[in-house]
ZAGUVEX-333780 format. One record per residue (C-alpha): y negated, x negated, z negated; residue in one letter. Coordinates in steps of 0.001 Angstrom, whole numbers, padded with zeros to 6 digits, always signed. Layout:
BEGIN
YXZA/...
//
This chain:
BEGIN
-067035+045404+114302M/-063951+044782+116449Q/-061833+041621+116204N/-061293+039929+119375R/-057942+038497+120495T/-058479+034670+121385V/-055526+033772+124163N/-054593+030343+123163L/-052633+029276+126416P/-056045+030093+128534Y/-058219+028197+125711L/-056183+025103+125869A/-056125+025133+129827L/-060033+025630+129525F/-060331+022581+127500V/-058016+020499+129937V/-059998+021307+132935V/-063446+020555+131372V/-061964+017209+129689S/-060957+016025+133241T/-064004+017066+134724I/-066248+014970+132296T/-063966+012232+132881I/-064482+011988+136466L/-068084+012627+136668I/-068222+009703+133584F/-066129+007353+136013S/-068056+007920+139121A/-071350+006821+137572V/-070272+004145+135372T/-069733+000543+136932P/-065885-000583+136477G/-065039-004086+134912P/-066387-006812+137201V/-063938-009610+137486F/-064842-013475+138470S/-062324-016106+139754P/-059922-016871+136789G/-060540-014146+134861T/-057826-013451+132097N/-056381-017143+133265Q/-056534-020247+131552S/-059045-022693+133564S/-059615-025378+131085A/-058482-028058+133346V/-059861-026917+136415Y/-063534-026472+134651D/-063097-029825+133102R/-062133-031766+136649V/-064860-029708+138144M/-067488-030973+135710K/-066568-034405+135377S/-065180-034922+139170G/-061944-036705+137622V/-058723-035937+137558I/-056529-037799+134322R/-053239-038438+135488A/-050071-039359+133307G/-047705-041062+134992Y/-043782-042215+135313I/-042663-045157+137194I/-040163-044009+139317Y/-039474-045130+142850P/-040381-044002+145730P/-043135-041715+144098G/-044647-044509+142283S/-044391-048333+141507Y/-046620-050418+139443K/-047189-054342+140146D/-046425-056303+137427P/-049520-058434+137833N/-052321-056339+138557T/-050810-053293+136708G/-052129-051437+140108K/-050025-048134+141093L/-048631-047523+144450S/-045955-045129+146085G/-045773-041906+147715V/-046858-039520+145024F/-049377-042207+143994V/-051303-042449+147071E/-050794-038573+148252A/-052501-037846+144819L/-055603-040096+145447E/-055432-038986+149162G/-055856-035321+148092A/-058416-036089+145252A/-060449-038017+147560S/-060569-035217+150538N/-061983-033127+147493M/-064358-035357+146456D/-063068-036170+143575L/-061250-039057+141963K/-057838-040053+140079V/-058006-042174+136598E/-054213-043265+135958W/-054534-042683+131986V/-051414-043028+130490E/-047877-044136+131450E/-045131-041710+129794V/-041373-040857+129578S/-039448-037877+130721W/-039040-036572+127316G/-042671-037069+126220S/-044445-036042+129716M/-044518-032357+129046I/-045560-032583+125207E/-048544-034938+126645G/-049480-032405+129192L/-049867-029170+126756N/-051747-031539+124279A/-054279-032238+126843G/-053900-035815+127051R/-054028-035786+130848Y/-054446-033166+133493D/-051229-033566+135434L/-048120-035709+135827I/-049313-037324+139112G/-045853-038954+139813T/-042512-037112+140956Q/-040783-034516+139126V/-037698-032226+139850W/-038952-029052+139523A/-036331-026992+137358N/-035741-023727+135287S/-035689-025705+131765T/-039323-027188+132637R/-040584-024305+133874A/-041092-022338+130623K/-043239-024906+129726F/-045533-026341+133054V/-046142-025346+136346D/-045278-027362+139424F/-047361-028136+142398S/-045816-028093+146049V/-043290-030303+146872P/-043912-033576+148892L/-040397-034226+149400F/-036758-032729+148421Y/-033988-035036+146532S/-030318-034251+147203G/-027822-035471+144676I/-024949-037141+146276G/-020875-037766+144958V/-020271-041127+144628F/-016661-042969+144640V/-015393-046338+145427R/-015250-046742+149245S/-011347-046845+149208N/-010866-043710+146951D/-010081-040612+148968D/-008638-038548+146439R/-011691-036242+146614F/-012333-036300+150154D/-012771-032346+151625G/-011949-031202+148204D/-014523-031867+145567L/-012628-029337+143197S/-010024-031876+142396K/-012648-033766+140386I/-012122-031046+137640N/-008992-032850+136169S/-008696-034368+132567S/-007494-037369+134702S/-010933-038305+136204V/-013530-040312+134553R/-017022-038939+135590I/-019970-041750+134859A/-022695-040431+133319T/-026144-041111+131553I/-026959-038812+128512D/-029064-035907+129191G/-029694-036667+132597E/-028647-035012+135767M/-025317-036864+136276S/-024396-035572+132690A/-025753-032087+133576I/-023511-031873+136659I/-020526-033051+134936A/-020680-030506+132086K/-021565-027508+134673Q/-019247-028143+137283D/-016308-030390+136253Y/-016029-029566+132412P/-012161-030923+132502H/-013325-034460+133492A/-013505-036969+131397Q/-016738-038500+130673T/-017830-042449+130745V/-021366-042017+129097S/-024367-044056+128427H/-027520-044025+126760P/-030313-042088+128181Q/-032721-045187+128676L/-029699-046927+131112S/-030493-047573+134473D/-028847-045246+136924N/-027375-048384+138769S/-024994-048760+135613Q/-022857-045547+136385I/-022405-046981+140169L/-021513-049924+138639L/-018836-048129+136405D/-017416-046637+139794V/-017612-049789+141724A/-015515-051546+139044T/-013082-048940+138356G/-014076-047796+134875K/-014777-044203+136481A/-013904-042556+139464D/-017042-040539+140495V/-020616-040320+139443T/-023816-038247+140892F/-026932-039850+141776V/-029428-039722+144802E/-028944-041612+147649P/-031883-043643+147500Y/-030953-045217+144094I/-027130-045815+145694A/-029124-047654+148684D/-030705-049768+146134L/-027564-050343+144807F/-025586-050968+147899L/-027932-053437+148805A/-026522-056135+146137N/-023039-054791+146103N/-022328-053730+149974A/-019488-051390+150577G/-018548-050756+147068T/-019178-047080+146946V/-019704-043991+149450R/-021133-040334+149159N/-018611-037884+149782L/-021614-035164+150524V/-023996-036930+152686I/-024777-033763+154791Q/-024429-031120+151694R/-025674-032545+148602P/-024241-031264+145598I/-027557-030382+144179R/-031043-030383+146062I/-034349-030617+143684F/-038210-030293+144816P/-040226-033207+143918N/-043266-032033+142342T/-046380-032832+140009M/-046571-031134+136835L/-049462-028999+135875V/-050484-027051+132593P/-048926-023684+132214K/-051396-021139+133929G/-054390-023100+134770D/-054044-021112+138278I/-057452-022200+139625R/-056235-026112+139148F/-052829-025626+140656K/-054562-023525+143716T/-056818-026277+144365M/-054313-029141+144202L/-051788-027512+146159D/-053940-026789+149036T/-055076-030447+149058A/-051510-031382+149040L/-050430-028907+151562T/-053009-030345+154174E/-051710-033949+153655L/-048238-032277+154745L/-049530-030714+157848N/-051637-033632+158878T/-048189-035986+158643G/-049736-038152+155733Y/-047216-037738+153448V/-044561-038722+156491D/-046526-041942+156754E/-046274-042906+153415L/-042421-041739+153382M/-041817-044132+156191L/-043965-046729+154219K/-041683-046668+151045Y/-038522-044984+152096V/-037187-047083+155381P/-033739-045889+154905T/-033349-042514+156586K/-031256-040035+154681G/-032780-040955+151442A/-034819-037968+151054F/-035230-034566+152993Y/-038850-033863+153973P/-040640-030557+153575V/-040597-029070+157007D/-043664-027701+158762Y/-044931-023677+158295P/-044671-023132+161734Y/-042221-023093+165295R/-042878-023721+168322T/-040889-023516+171759E/-040329-027036+171613E/-039416-026864+167947R/-037326-023616+167326P/-037073-022707+163714Q/
//
């Protein structure tokens, strides 16, 4: 009997071809995976809200987004009424279940004590690691405030970065962050984290500090009782801009999408503008969200 020599390269090619044809035939007759909305996405909050008909909201008292009547405990404000309006349009209700602090709000959200933070929170990169943000309802600019008769930094903010300059700050708050990031050579006159923002403006007004960084709205409240004491060097170009948003659980896409759609509807109908006029009569204190279109009369 003669020995047959097997051509190994041709045998390998034959195996590959047969395997490929088998896979193609199997794929053609085997249905692929069926994906439904929310597959591989966390939707615990969305599911609970849709089942109960209630959005449980944590909140922080911070004007103009939220106010609390000291006698009745009733909440009001731009964010409070926007969330309640959005919920009503979806045939849902809002329960304001817990007042929280800046330091504890994310922990409580991730622990499931509430479904969202329903009052204004600035979206930033640090918080983005742990939570998601709704669409913004308006933007906050941070002003650079000095004494009204102090012109040392007019036209050149880099002069603030000097060891002879004192910046009034609150520990852990944006004033301290800006001082550290932008003006590391300046001195700081610091206050504990729970201090009121009016204190750092008072430091500037009384000469204990030379400059500080706050929202113009906060400064307007201060100037109502301390007229002519401080002024903003960056009215047209704030030193920082932050979107004011609601916090939602990380990754709950269906809940965030539902909320964003309802809030966008309120923005586009002008309802949020009406709330801003109601609670922020001073022009220029905040920056509104622009409409997502343009016309011949309203160029981009």
